[in-house]
C-alpha positions as CSV (number, residue, x, y, z in Angstrom):
1,M,114.1,95.2,91.2
2,A,113.8,98.5,93.1
3,M,109.9,98.7,92.7
4,F,109.7,95.0,93.6
5,T,111.8,95.1,96.7
6,A,109.6,98.1,98.1
7,M,106.3,96.3,97.1
8,R,107.7,93.1,98.9
9,V,108.4,95.4,102.1
10,L,105.0,96.8,102.0
11,A,103.4,93.5,101.6
12,G,105.4,92.5,104.7
13,F,104.0,95.0,106.9
14,E,100.4,93.7,106.2
15,G,101.5,89.8,106.5
16,T,103.2,90.6,110.0
17,F,100.3,92.6,111.3
18,N,97.9,89.6,110.7
19,M,99.9,87.1,112.6
20,V,100.4,89.2,115.5
21,A,96.7,90.4,115.8
22,G,95.5,86.7,114.9
23,Q,97.6,85.2,117.9
24,T,96.2,87.8,120.3
25,I,92.6,87.5,119.4
26,I,93.1,83.6,119.7
27,A,94.5,84.2,123.2
28,D,91.5,86.3,124.1
29,I,89.0,83.8,122.8
30,F,90.3,80.4,124.1
31,D,91.3,79.7,127.5
32,Q,94.7,78.3,128.4
33,R,93.3,74.6,128.2
34,R,92.6,74.9,124.6
35,R,94.8,77.8,123.5
36,G,97.6,75.5,122.3
37,T,95.4,73.9,119.9
38,A,93.9,76.9,118.6
39,V,97.4,78.5,118.0
40,G,98.4,75.4,116.1
41,F,95.5,75.5,113.7
42,F,96.1,79.6,113.2
43,M,99.7,78.5,112.5
44,V,98.7,76.3,109.8
45,G,97.6,78.9,107.7
46,S,100.9,81.3,108.2
47,V,103.5,78.4,107.5
48,L,101.7,76.9,104.6
49,G,102.1,79.9,102.4
50,P,105.7,80.1,102.3
51,A,106.0,76.2,102.1
52,L,103.2,76.0,99.1
53,G,103.9,79.2,97.5
54,P,106.9,77.8,95.5
55,L,104.7,75.0,94.5
56,V,101.8,77.1,93.2
57,G,104.1,79.7,91.7
58,G,106.0,76.9,89.7
59,I,102.6,75.8,88.3
60,I,101.5,79.3,87.2
61,V,104.9,80.0,85.6
62,T,104.8,76.5,83.8
63,F,101.3,76.8,82.4
64,A,100.6,80.7,82.3
65,S,102.3,84.0,82.7
66,W,104.3,84.8,86.0
67,R,101.9,87.8,86.3
68,I,99.0,85.8,87.5
69,I,100.9,85.0,90.6
70,F,100.2,88.7,91.7
71,W,96.7,88.4,90.7
72,V,96.4,85.4,92.8
73,Q,97.9,87.0,95.7
74,T,95.5,90.1,95.3
75,G,92.5,87.8,95.4
76,M,93.8,85.9,98.5
77,V,94.1,89.3,100.4
78,G,90.7,90.4,99.3
79,L,89.2,86.8,100.6
80,G,91.2,87.2,103.9
81,L,89.8,90.6,104.6
82,M,86.3,89.5,103.7
83,L,86.7,86.5,106.0
84,S,88.1,88.6,109.0
85,F,85.3,91.3,108.5
86,F,82.4,88.8,108.6
87,F,83.7,85.9,111.1
88,V,86.4,87.3,113.4
89,P,84.5,88.3,116.7
90,S,84.8,91.9,118.0
91,I,85.8,91.7,121.8
92,A,85.4,94.8,123.9
93,Q,88.5,94.8,126.4
94,P,88.1,96.6,129.7
95,H,90.8,99.3,130.2
96,Q,93.7,97.9,132.1
97,T,96.5,99.7,134.1
98,T,99.8,98.5,134.3
99,D,103.0,99.5,135.8
100,R,105.2,97.2,133.5
101,P,108.4,98.8,132.1
102,S,107.1,100.3,128.9
103,F,105.0,102.6,130.9
104,K,107.2,103.2,134.0
105,L,110.5,103.7,132.0
106,W,108.8,105.7,129.5
107,G,106.2,107.9,131.3
108,R,103.3,106.3,129.8
109,S,104.7,107.1,126.3
110,Q,102.3,107.2,123.4
111,V,104.7,105.3,121.1
112,E,103.5,102.0,121.4
113,M,106.3,100.4,119.5
114,L,108.4,101.2,122.4
115,K,107.0,98.4,124.4
116,I,108.2,95.5,121.9
117,F,111.7,96.8,123.2
118,T,111.1,97.7,126.8
119,L,109.6,94.1,127.4
120,L,112.8,92.5,126.3
121,I,114.4,93.4,129.6
122,Y,112.4,90.5,130.9
123,P,114.8,87.3,130.4
124,N,111.8,84.9,129.8
125,V,110.6,87.2,126.9
126,F,113.9,87.6,125.5
127,F,115.1,84.1,125.6
128,A,111.6,82.9,124.1
129,D,111.9,85.3,121.4
130,L,115.5,84.4,120.6
131,A,114.6,80.7,120.7
132,C,111.9,81.6,118.0
133,G,114.5,83.4,116.2
134,L,116.9,80.5,116.1
135,L,114.1,78.0,115.0
136,A,113.2,80.8,112.1
137,W,116.9,80.5,110.9
138,N,116.3,76.6,110.3
139,Q,112.7,77.4,108.9
140,Y,113.8,79.8,106.3
141,S,117.0,78.2,105.5
142,L,115.1,74.9,104.8
143,L,112.6,77.0,102.1
144,A,115.3,79.1,100.4
145,A,117.7,76.3,99.5
146,P,116.0,73.5,97.9
147,R,116.1,74.7,94.2
148,H,119.7,75.6,94.4
149,L,120.3,72.0,96.0
150,I,117.6,69.8,94.5
151,N,117.7,70.9,90.9
152,P,121.2,70.3,89.9
153,R,121.9,67.2,91.8
154,F,118.8,65.5,90.3
155,H,118.7,67.3,87.1
156,L,115.4,68.9,87.5
157,S,114.6,71.6,85.2
158,S,111.1,72.6,85.3
159,P,109.7,74.9,88.0
160,L,106.9,72.5,88.3
161,V,108.8,69.5,89.1
162,S,111.3,71.2,91.6
163,G,108.2,73.0,93.2
164,L,106.7,69.6,94.1
165,F,109.6,69.1,96.7
166,Y,107.7,71.8,98.7
167,I,105.0,69.6,99.5
168,S,107.4,67.7,101.8
169,P,108.0,70.5,104.3
170,G,104.5,71.9,104.1
171,A,102.9,68.6,104.9
172,G,105.7,68.6,107.7
173,F,104.5,72.2,108.8
174,L,100.9,71.1,108.9
175,L,101.3,68.0,111.1
176,G,103.8,69.4,113.4
177,A,101.5,72.8,114.2
178,I,98.2,70.6,114.6
179,A,99.9,68.0,116.8
180,G,102.3,70.4,118.9
181,G,99.6,72.8,119.5
182,R,97.5,69.9,120.9
183,F,100.4,68.2,122.8
184,S,101.3,71.6,124.5
185,D,97.8,71.7,125.6
186,M,98.1,68.2,127.2
187,T,101.4,68.8,128.7
188,M,99.9,72.0,130.4
189,A,96.9,69.8,131.7
190,K,99.3,67.3,133.1
191,K,101.4,69.8,134.8
192,I,98.5,71.4,136.4
193,I,97.6,68.1,138.1
194,E,101.0,67.8,139.0
195,R,101.0,71.1,141.0
196,G,97.7,70.6,142.6
197,G,95.8,72.8,140.2
198,K,98.2,75.6,139.9
199,R,98.6,76.7,136.3
200,V,102.4,77.9,135.5
201,P,102.7,79.4,131.9
202,Q,105.9,78.0,131.1
203,D,105.0,74.4,131.8
204,R,103.8,73.8,128.5
205,L,107.1,74.9,126.9
206,N,108.3,71.1,128.1
207,S,106.2,70.0,125.0
208,G,108.5,71.2,122.6
209,L,112.0,70.1,124.0
210,F,111.8,66.6,122.1
211,A,111.5,68.5,119.1
212,F,114.6,70.9,120.0
213,F,117.0,67.9,120.7
214,L,115.8,65.2,118.8
215,I,113.6,65.4,115.9
216,I,115.1,68.8,114.1
217,P,118.7,67.8,114.9
218,A,118.2,64.4,113.5
219,S,116.5,65.3,110.4
220,Q,118.5,68.3,109.6
221,L,121.7,66.0,109.8
222,I,120.5,63.6,107.7
223,Y,118.8,66.1,105.1
224,G,122.3,67.9,105.0
225,W,125.0,65.1,105.1
226,C,122.9,62.9,102.8
227,L,122.7,65.5,100.2
228,Q,126.2,66.2,100.6
229,Y,127.6,62.7,99.9
230,D,124.6,61.8,97.6
231,V,123.1,59.2,100.0
232,G,119.3,57.9,99.7
233,G,118.3,60.2,96.8
234,L,115.7,62.6,96.2
235,A,113.5,60.2,98.4
236,L,115.4,60.6,101.5
237,A,115.8,64.2,101.0
238,I,112.2,64.4,101.0
239,V,111.4,62.3,104.3
240,A,114.0,64.3,106.2
241,A,112.3,67.7,105.0
242,F,109.1,66.4,106.2
243,F,110.4,65.5,109.5
244,T,112.4,68.9,109.7
245,G,109.2,70.6,109.3
246,V,107.3,68.6,111.7
247,G,110.1,69.3,114.6
248,L,110.2,73.0,113.5
249,M,106.1,73.4,114.0
250,A,106.0,71.3,117.1
251,A,108.7,73.5,118.7
252,F,107.1,76.8,117.6
253,S,103.7,75.9,118.9
254,S,104.3,75.8,122.7
255,L,106.8,79.1,122.2
256,N,103.8,80.8,120.5
257,T,101.4,80.2,122.9
258,Y,103.6,80.7,126.0
259,C,104.2,84.4,124.4
260,A,100.8,85.0,124.6
261,E,100.6,84.1,128.2
262,A,103.6,85.1,129.9
263,I,102.6,88.9,130.5
264,P,98.9,88.4,129.9
265,E,98.0,92.4,130.2
266,Q,100.5,93.1,127.4
267,R,100.4,90.1,125.1
268,T,100.2,91.9,121.9
269,A,103.6,93.6,122.7
270,V,105.1,90.1,123.6
271,I,103.7,88.6,120.7
272,A,104.9,91.5,118.4
273,S,108.5,91.3,119.9
274,K,108.8,87.4,119.0
275,Y,108.1,88.3,115.3
276,F,110.3,91.3,115.2
277,V,113.2,89.0,116.6
278,Q,112.1,86.1,114.5
279,Y,111.9,87.5,111.2
280,I,115.4,89.0,111.7
281,F,116.8,85.7,111.9
282,G,114.4,84.3,109.2
283,A,115.5,87.1,106.9
284,S,119.0,86.4,107.9
285,G,118.6,82.6,107.1
286,N,117.1,83.3,104.0
287,A,120.1,85.5,102.6
288,A,122.7,83.5,104.0
289,I,122.0,79.8,103.6
290,V,122.9,79.8,99.5
291,P,126.2,81.4,100.0
292,L,126.9,79.5,103.0
293,I,126.1,76.2,101.2
294,D,128.4,77.5,98.3
295,S,131.4,78.2,100.9
296,I,131.1,75.1,103.2
297,G,128.8,72.8,101.6
298,I,125.1,71.8,102.8
299,G,126.3,69.2,105.4
300,L,128.2,71.8,107.5
301,A,125.4,74.5,106.7
302,A,122.9,72.0,108.2
303,T,125.3,71.2,111.2
304,I,125.4,75.0,112.0
305,G,121.6,75.1,111.9
306,V,121.3,72.1,114.1
307,I,123.8,73.8,116.7
308,L,121.6,76.9,116.7
309,C,118.7,74.8,117.2
310,I,119.9,73.1,120.2
311,C,121.0,76.5,121.6
312,G,117.2,77.5,121.2
313,G,116.4,74.2,123.1
314,V,118.7,75.2,126.1
315,L,116.8,78.4,126.3
316,V,113.7,76.9,126.1
317,W,114.7,74.1,128.7
318,M,115.8,77.2,131.0
319,L,112.5,78.9,130.6
320,A,110.3,75.9,131.5
321,K,112.7,75.2,134.5
322,H,113.0,79.0,135.9
323,G,110.8,81.4,133.6
324,G,108.8,82.1,136.6
325,A,111.8,83.2,138.5
326,M,113.3,85.0,136.0
327,Q,109.9,87.1,135.4
328,A,109.5,87.8,139.2
329,F,113.0,89.0,139.7
330,I,112.5,91.9,137.1
331,D,109.1,92.5,138.4
332,T,110.7,92.8,141.8
333,K,113.4,95.0,140.7
334,L,110.7,97.1,138.9
335,G,108.3,97.4,142.0
336,H,105.7,95.6,139.7
337,V,102.9,93.4,141.4
338,D,101.6,90.5,139.3
339,T,98.2,90.9,138.3
340,D,97.6,87.8,135.7
341,D,94.1,88.2,134.6
342,E,94.1,84.4,133.9
343,K,94.5,83.1,137.2
């Protein structure tokens, strides 16, 4: 177990790097009119893995040795490396100077990791990161609990059969990521017209509010309480998990794109701070959801997730309305002059 845990930690370093680097590259390549759609397609790869991994693993352990799982992972990493080498363009970036707090407060520190923490003094960055964290709690609690919930209730004994359940949230993630990214671009374009041609990064956050306040709460409550009282059977749980996946990715799409646009000259650090906070919540949800369900039941556990989601929605609503003022306030205090490279 110690070796397994150590290897999982090392694998986590590699996986998260690709997410941060991928979103940064996309932000460099695509302009703001298409960036949300591009981020949505990028997210498809990162979210289908956790959703469909249990299904693929169930197939492997049913018909072959569990050790094959790790050979498959090794092959996928090698394929990803080759695709990155041959197809990801190299973009030369001019040297940029900035007086953002990560430089001003730390005397141009060479410890790049400190940027992640110093940028959290911006309320808009912190609120966006926290909202992503609250979504991650719901995402990973949704993915961690099915076998604990579904197998005993519906008498499923085969890893293959129980793994098929993950097709539902996986399909929801796929649809939500693509549609959510496109909708965020459409929302941004509409707001630009309303503002007479002025682009404001936080305008795209309006596209995810319906997911925070309607899709996720409704589907989560149906999923939790219907399982609690055995209403609707497995079919209703599958449908509810699908719409939960749609809502989660629709909400994530606008936030992920916003993090790349809030402070363009330090977008890599902002995106990294998002994943730092997001995966703290994701790991917490993964670890806590099964004991929580055993303690209070799936209905109340789902209700807690809904409350966290609505809190995240309130944060995003505040960002959509006042995100620019939040950032301008800190910039004024720090004597920073805004030099948005995308205006």
